[in-house]
HTML snippet that shows the backbone in 3Dmol.js (N, CA, C, O; Angstrom):
<script src="https://3Dmol.org/build/3Dmol-min.js"></script>
<div id="view" style="width:600px;height:400px;position:relative"></div>
<script>
const pdb = `
ATOM      1  N   LEU A   1     229.509 -81.870-188.038  1.00  0.00           N
ATOM      2  CA  LEU A   1     228.307 -81.720-186.651  1.00  0.00           C
ATOM      3  C   LEU A   1     227.298 -80.435-187.620  1.00  0.00           C
ATOM      4  O   LEU A   1     226.140 -80.572-188.014  1.00  0.00           O
ATOM      5  N   SER A   2     228.140 -79.324-187.783  1.00  0.00           N
ATOM      6  CA  SER A   2     226.629 -78.320-188.569  1.00  0.00           C
ATOM      7  C   SER A   2     226.085 -79.077-189.234  1.00  0.00           C
ATOM      8  O   SER A   2     225.052 -79.182-188.572  1.00  0.00           O
ATOM      9  N   ILE A   3     225.872 -80.103-190.549  1.00  0.00           N
ATOM     10  CA  ILE A   3     224.250 -80.948-191.088  1.00  0.00           C
ATOM     11  C   ILE A   3     223.298 -81.684-189.656  1.00  0.00           C
ATOM     12  O   ILE A   3     222.130 -81.593-189.280  1.00  0.00           O
ATOM     13  N   ALA A   4     224.618 -82.473-189.127  1.00  0.00           N
ATOM     14  CA  ALA A   4     223.553 -83.313-188.062  1.00  0.00           C
ATOM     15  C   ALA A   4     222.708 -82.405-187.081  1.00  0.00           C
ATOM     16  O   ALA A   4     221.595 -82.760-186.694  1.00  0.00           O
ATOM     17  N   ILE A   5     223.292 -81.225-186.703  1.00  0.00           N
ATOM     18  CA  ILE A   5     222.393 -80.438-185.822  1.00  0.00           C
ATOM     19  C   ILE A   5     221.135 -80.063-186.930  1.00  0.00           C
ATOM     20  O   ILE A   5     220.008 -80.491-187.179  1.00  0.00           O
ATOM     21  N   ARG A   6     221.792 -79.291-187.291  1.00  0.00           N
ATOM     22  CA  ARG A   6     220.502 -79.475-188.822  1.00  0.00           C
ATOM     23  C   ARG A   6     219.501 -80.314-189.105  1.00  0.00           C
ATOM     24  O   ARG A   6     218.313 -80.013-188.988  1.00  0.00           O
ATOM     25  N   GLU A   7     219.908 -81.356-189.472  1.00  0.00           N
ATOM     26  CA  GLU A   7     218.838 -82.365-189.268  1.00  0.00           C
ATOM     27  C   GLU A   7     218.256 -82.382-188.375  1.00  0.00           C
ATOM     28  O   GLU A   7     217.044 -82.304-188.578  1.00  0.00           O
ATOM     29  N   ALA A   8     218.806 -82.511-186.572  1.00  0.00           N
ATOM     30  CA  ALA A   8     217.764 -82.530-185.904  1.00  0.00           C
ATOM     31  C   ALA A   8     217.390 -82.100-185.301  1.00  0.00           C
ATOM     32  O   ALA A   8     216.860 -82.618-184.318  1.00  0.00           O
ATOM     33  N   SER A   9     217.454 -80.744-185.570  1.00  0.00           N
ATOM     34  CA  SER A   9     216.034 -79.597-185.746  1.00  0.00           C
ATOM     35  C   SER A   9     214.491 -80.390-185.917  1.00  0.00           C
ATOM     36  O   SER A   9     213.528 -80.393-185.149  1.00  0.00           O
ATOM     37  N   THR A  10     214.671 -80.998-187.143  1.00  0.00           N
ATOM     38  CA  THR A  10     213.318 -80.955-187.712  1.00  0.00           C
ATOM     39  C   THR A  10     213.564 -83.123-186.997  1.00  0.00           C
ATOM     40  O   THR A  10     212.787 -83.984-187.410  1.00  0.00           O
ATOM     41  N   ALA A  11     214.492 -83.400-186.191  1.00  0.00           N
ATOM     42  CA  ALA A  11     213.944 -85.171-185.623  1.00  0.00           C
ATOM     43  C   ALA A  11     212.741 -84.697-184.994  1.00  0.00           C
ATOM     44  O   ALA A  11     212.540 -83.510-184.737  1.00  0.00           O
ATOM     45  N   THR A  12     211.722 -85.898-184.681  1.00  0.00           N
ATOM     46  CA  THR A  12     210.969 -85.888-183.326  1.00  0.00           C
ATOM     47  C   THR A  12     211.441 -86.864-182.258  1.00  0.00           C
ATOM     48  O   THR A  12     210.837 -86.848-181.185  1.00  0.00           O
ATOM     49  N   ILE A  13     212.489 -87.743-182.435  1.00  0.00           N
ATOM     50  CA  ILE A  13     213.481 -88.159-181.199  1.00  0.00           C
ATOM     51  C   ILE A  13     214.832 -87.921-181.356  1.00  0.00           C
ATOM     52  O   ILE A  13     215.508 -88.034-182.378  1.00  0.00           O
ATOM     53  N   LEU A  14     215.186 -87.554-180.163  1.00  0.00           N
ATOM     54  CA  LEU A  14     216.585 -87.177-180.488  1.00  0.00           C
ATOM     55  C   LEU A  14     217.546 -88.276-179.133  1.00  0.00           C
ATOM     56  O   LEU A  14     216.976 -88.290-178.042  1.00  0.00           O
ATOM     57  N   ASN A  15     218.609 -88.941-179.204  1.00  0.00           N
ATOM     58  CA  ASN A  15     219.347 -89.911-178.551  1.00  0.00           C
ATOM     59  C   ASN A  15     220.476 -89.370-178.785  1.00  0.00           C
ATOM     60  O   ASN A  15     220.897 -89.845-179.840  1.00  0.00           O
ATOM     61  N   LEU A  16     221.535 -88.267-178.156  1.00  0.00           N
ATOM     62  CA  LEU A  16     223.432 -87.745-177.772  1.00  0.00           C
ATOM     63  C   LEU A  16     224.190 -87.342-177.259  1.00  0.00           C
ATOM     64  O   LEU A  16     224.395 -86.413-176.477  1.00  0.00           O
ATOM     65  N   VAL A  17     224.808 -88.284-177.836  1.00  0.00           N
ATOM     66  CA  VAL A  17     226.127 -88.958-176.780  1.00  0.00           C
ATOM     67  C   VAL A  17     227.099 -88.410-177.484  1.00  0.00           C
ATOM     68  O   VAL A  17     227.323 -88.610-178.677  1.00  0.00           O
ATOM     69  N   GLY A  18     228.001 -87.339-176.360  1.00  0.00           N
ATOM     70  CA  GLY A  18     229.559 -87.069-176.033  1.00  0.00           C
ATOM     71  C   GLY A  18     229.411 -86.006-176.164  1.00  0.00           C
ATOM     72  O   GLY A  18     228.377 -85.528-176.631  1.00  0.00           O
ATOM     73  N   GLU A  19     231.114 -84.868-175.519  1.00  0.00           N
ATOM     74  CA  GLU A  19     230.659 -83.977-175.358  1.00  0.00           C
ATOM     75  C   GLU A  19     230.512 -82.610-176.508  1.00  0.00           C
ATOM     76  O   GLU A  19     229.809 -81.618-176.316  1.00  0.00           O
ATOM     77  N   SER A  20     231.453 -82.897-177.833  1.00  0.00           N
ATOM     78  CA  SER A  20     230.687 -81.926-178.593  1.00  0.00           C
ATOM     79  C   SER A  20     229.275 -82.459-179.105  1.00  0.00           C
ATOM     80  O   SER A  20     228.875 -81.907-178.080  1.00  0.00           O
ATOM     81  N   THR A  21     228.341 -82.894-179.583  1.00  0.00           N
ATOM     82  CA  THR A  21     227.364 -83.449-179.742  1.00  0.00           C
ATOM     83  C   THR A  21     226.507 -82.849-178.990  1.00  0.00           C
ATOM     84  O   THR A  21     225.584 -82.229-179.518  1.00  0.00           O
ATOM     85  N   VAL A  22     226.646 -82.915-177.544  1.00  0.00           N
ATOM     86  CA  VAL A  22     225.715 -82.372-176.580  1.00  0.00           C
ATOM     87  C   VAL A  22     226.056 -80.392-176.363  1.00  0.00           C
ATOM     88  O   VAL A  22     225.722 -79.457-175.634  1.00  0.00           O
ATOM     89  N   GLN A  23     226.644 -80.592-177.171  1.00  0.00           N
ATOM     90  CA  GLN A  23     227.341 -79.237-176.081  1.00  0.00           C
ATOM     91  C   GLN A  23     226.832 -78.137-177.820  1.00  0.00           C
ATOM     92  O   GLN A  23     226.715 -76.912-177.813  1.00  0.00           O
ATOM     93  N   ALA A  24     226.724 -78.620-178.495  1.00  0.00           N
ATOM     94  CA  ALA A  24     226.262 -78.152-180.177  1.00  0.00           C
ATOM     95  C   ALA A  24     224.726 -78.291-180.186  1.00  0.00           C
ATOM     96  O   ALA A  24     224.228 -77.606-181.080  1.00  0.00           O
ATOM     97  N   ALA A  25     223.938 -78.897-179.536  1.00  0.00           N
ATOM     98  CA  ALA A  25     222.495 -79.111-179.648  1.00  0.00           C
ATOM     99  C   ALA A  25     222.164 -78.336-178.661  1.00  0.00           C
ATOM    100  O   ALA A  25     221.253 -77.575-178.990  1.00  0.00           O
ATOM    101  N   ILE A  26     222.698 -78.138-177.037  1.00  0.00           N
ATOM    102  CA  ILE A  26     222.990 -76.956-176.167  1.00  0.00           C
ATOM    103  C   ILE A  26     222.351 -75.745-177.172  1.00  0.00           C
ATOM    104  O   ILE A  26     221.167 -75.446-177.330  1.00  0.00           O
ATOM    105  N   LYS A  27     223.400 -75.239-177.709  1.00  0.00           N
ATOM    106  CA  LYS A  27     223.983 -73.689-178.622  1.00  0.00           C
ATOM    107  C   LYS A  27     222.978 -73.750-179.789  1.00  0.00           C
ATOM    108  O   LYS A  27     222.435 -72.823-180.390  1.00  0.00           O
ATOM    109  N   ALA A  28     222.877 -75.044-179.948  1.00  0.00           N
ATOM    110  CA  ALA A  28     221.597 -74.548-181.065  1.00  0.00           C
ATOM    111  C   ALA A  28     219.861 -74.666-179.891  1.00  0.00           C
ATOM    112  O   ALA A  28     218.745 -74.269-180.225  1.00  0.00           O
ATOM    113  N   GLY A  29     220.096 -75.063-179.100  1.00  0.00           N
ATOM    114  CA  GLY A  29     218.467 -74.769-177.842  1.00  0.00           C
ATOM    115  C   GLY A  29     217.733 -76.104-178.756  1.00  0.00           C
ATOM    116  O   GLY A  29     216.647 -75.825-179.264  1.00  0.00           O
ATOM    117  N   LEU A  30     218.181 -77.295-178.950  1.00  0.00           N
ATOM    118  CA  LEU A  30     217.787 -78.168-178.979  1.00  0.00           C
ATOM    119  C   LEU A  30     217.141 -78.946-178.057  1.00  0.00           C
ATOM    120  O   LEU A  30     216.093 -79.589-178.100  1.00  0.00           O
ATOM    121  N   VAL A  31     218.262 -78.698-176.915  1.00  0.00           N
ATOM    122  CA  VAL A  31     218.563 -79.894-175.572  1.00  0.00           C
ATOM    123  C   VAL A  31     218.520 -78.862-174.633  1.00  0.00           C
ATOM    124  O   VAL A  31     219.580 -78.268-174.832  1.00  0.00           O
ATOM    125  N   HIS A  32     217.592 -77.961-173.208  1.00  0.00           N
ATOM    126  CA  HIS A  32     218.043 -77.937-171.622  1.00  0.00           C
ATOM    127  C   HIS A  32     219.511 -77.949-171.162  1.00  0.00           C
ATOM    128  O   HIS A  32     219.930 -79.035-171.564  1.00  0.00           O
ATOM    129  N   PRO A  33     220.533 -77.297-170.517  1.00  0.00           N
ATOM    130  CA  PRO A  33     221.151 -78.062-170.577  1.00  0.00           C
ATOM    131  C   PRO A  33     221.750 -78.637-168.935  1.00  0.00           C
ATOM    132  O   PRO A  33     222.744 -79.215-168.496  1.00  0.00           O
ATOM    133  N   GLN A  34     219.779 -77.768-168.127  1.00  0.00           N
ATOM    134  CA  GLN A  34     220.187 -78.524-166.655  1.00  0.00           C
ATOM    135  C   GLN A  34     219.025 -80.337-167.389  1.00  0.00           C
ATOM    136  O   GLN A  34     218.911 -81.317-166.653  1.00  0.00           O
ATOM    137  N   ALA A  35     218.550 -80.311-168.463  1.00  0.00           N
ATOM    138  CA  ALA A  35     218.929 -81.695-169.044  1.00  0.00           C
ATOM    139  C   ALA A  35     219.573 -83.210-168.895  1.00  0.00           C
ATOM    140  O   ALA A  35     219.109 -84.320-168.634  1.00  0.00           O
ATOM    141  N   VAL A  36     220.910 -82.669-169.204  1.00  0.00           N
ATOM    142  CA  VAL A  36     221.876 -83.659-169.510  1.00  0.00           C
ATOM    143  C   VAL A  36     222.440 -84.296-168.317  1.00  0.00           C
ATOM    144  O   VAL A  36     222.552 -83.667-167.264  1.00  0.00           O
ATOM    145  N   LEU A  37     222.816 -85.575-168.446  1.00  0.00           N
ATOM    146  CA  LEU A  37     223.088 -86.559-168.030  1.00  0.00           C
ATOM    147  C   LEU A  37     224.252 -87.188-168.237  1.00  0.00           C
ATOM    148  O   LEU A  37     224.595 -87.570-169.356  1.00  0.00           O
ATOM    149  N   ARG A  38     225.166 -87.394-166.857  1.00  0.00           N
ATOM    150  CA  ARG A  38     226.643 -87.990-166.919  1.00  0.00           C
ATOM    151  C   ARG A  38     227.036 -89.327-167.420  1.00  0.00           C
ATOM    152  O   ARG A  38     227.596 -88.777-168.368  1.00  0.00           O
ATOM    153  N   VAL A  39     227.280 -90.749-167.676  1.00  0.00           N
ATOM    154  CA  VAL A  39     227.687 -91.805-167.351  1.00  0.00           C
ATOM    155  C   VAL A  39     229.198 -91.530-168.184  1.00  0.00           C
ATOM    156  O   VAL A  39     229.697 -91.005-169.180  1.00  0.00           O
ATOM    157  N   ALA A  40     229.588 -92.585-166.535  1.00  0.00           N
ATOM    158  CA  ALA A  40     230.474 -92.359-166.692  1.00  0.00           C
ATOM    159  C   ALA A  40     231.595 -91.417-167.344  1.00  0.00           C
ATOM    160  O   ALA A  40     232.608 -91.560-168.028  1.00  0.00           O
ATOM    161  N   GLY A  41     230.769 -90.248-166.687  1.00  0.00           N
ATOM    162  CA  GLY A  41     231.626 -88.590-167.010  1.00  0.00           C
ATOM    163  C   GLY A  41     231.634 -88.416-169.094  1.00  0.00           C
ATOM    164  O   GLY A  41     232.358 -87.711-169.797  1.00  0.00           O
ATOM    165  N   VAL A  42     230.144 -89.709-169.622  1.00  0.00           N
ATOM    166  CA  VAL A  42     230.321 -88.633-171.162  1.00  0.00           C
ATOM    167  C   VAL A  42     229.009 -88.238-171.062  1.00  0.00           C
ATOM    168  O   VAL A  42     228.168 -88.962-170.531  1.00  0.00           O
ATOM    169  N   PRO A  43     228.722 -87.019-171.580  1.00  0.00           N
ATOM    170  CA  PRO A  43     227.035 -86.131-171.564  1.00  0.00           C
ATOM    171  C   PRO A  43     225.910 -87.237-171.969  1.00  0.00           C
ATOM    172  O   PRO A  43     226.249 -88.089-172.790  1.00  0.00           O
ATOM    173  N   HIS A  44     224.999 -87.259-171.602  1.00  0.00           N
ATOM    174  CA  HIS A  44     224.087 -88.066-172.520  1.00  0.00           C
ATOM    175  C   HIS A  44     222.823 -87.071-172.997  1.00  0.00           C
ATOM    176  O   HIS A  44     222.538 -86.575-171.907  1.00  0.00           O
ATOM    177  N   ALA A  45     221.954 -86.517-173.897  1.00  0.00           N
ATOM    178  CA  ALA A  45     220.951 -85.981-173.797  1.00  0.00           C
ATOM    179  C   ALA A  45     220.015 -86.988-174.505  1.00  0.00           C
ATOM    180  O   ALA A  45     220.465 -87.818-175.295  1.00  0.00           O
ATOM    181  N   GLN A  46     218.207 -86.861-174.091  1.00  0.00           N
ATOM    182  CA  GLN A  46     217.570 -86.933-175.121  1.00  0.00           C
ATOM    183  C   GLN A  46     216.509 -86.049-175.466  1.00  0.00           C
ATOM    184  O   GLN A  46     216.290 -85.073-174.749  1.00  0.00           O
ATOM    185  N   THR A  47     215.924 -86.242-176.333  1.00  0.00           N
ATOM    186  CA  THR A  47     214.319 -85.666-176.299  1.00  0.00           C
ATOM    187  C   THR A  47     213.663 -85.555-177.652  1.00  0.00           C
ATOM    188  O   THR A  47     213.983 -85.401-178.830  1.00  0.00           O
ATOM    189  N   VAL A  48     211.999 -85.795-176.497  1.00  0.00           N
ATOM    190  CA  VAL A  48     211.507 -85.902-177.683  1.00  0.00           C
ATOM    191  C   VAL A  48     210.443 -85.093-178.183  1.00  0.00           C
ATOM    192  O   VAL A  48     209.725 -84.510-177.370  1.00  0.00           O
ATOM    193  N   LYS A  49     210.136 -84.919-180.045  1.00  0.00           N
ATOM    194  CA  LYS A  49     208.819 -83.431-180.101  1.00  0.00           C
ATOM    195  C   LYS A  49     207.366 -83.782-180.796  1.00  0.00           C
ATOM    196  O   LYS A  49     206.958 -83.847-181.956  1.00  0.00           O
ATOM    197  N   PHE A  50     206.839 -83.962-179.581  1.00  0.00           N
ATOM    198  CA  PHE A  50     205.174 -84.107-179.815  1.00  0.00           C
ATOM    199  C   PHE A  50     204.423 -83.159-181.423  1.00  0.00           C
ATOM    200  O   PHE A  50     204.294 -81.950-181.616  1.00  0.00           O
ATOM    201  N   ILE A  51     204.185 -83.958-182.019  1.00  0.00           N
ATOM    202  CA  ILE A  51     203.804 -83.750-183.452  1.00  0.00           C
ATOM    203  C   ILE A  51     202.240 -83.900-183.216  1.00  0.00           C
ATOM    204  O   ILE A  51     201.812 -84.909-182.656  1.00  0.00           O
ATOM    205  N   SER A  52     201.271 -82.748-183.706  1.00  0.00           N
ATOM    206  CA  SER A  52     199.874 -83.191-183.239  1.00  0.00           C
ATOM    207  C   SER A  52     199.151 -82.349-185.544  1.00  0.00           C
ATOM    208  O   SER A  52     197.969 -82.414-185.882  1.00  0.00           O
TER     209      SER A  52
END
`;
const viewer = $3Dmol.createViewer("view");
viewer.addModel(pdb, "pdb");
viewer.setStyle({}, {cartoon: {color: "spectrum"}});
viewer.zoomTo();
viewer.render();
</script>
């Protein structure tokens, strides 16, 4: 999971699913906790980073 989060920090688009994945992204500052949705009880988060 730590390798995935490290790689995610350089990504421009993230689609995160699952408790441990979303929590790790929140802890790393990649996702704001209020941006997390739950679908059938499973946390989901998406991010888009614009680079100019």
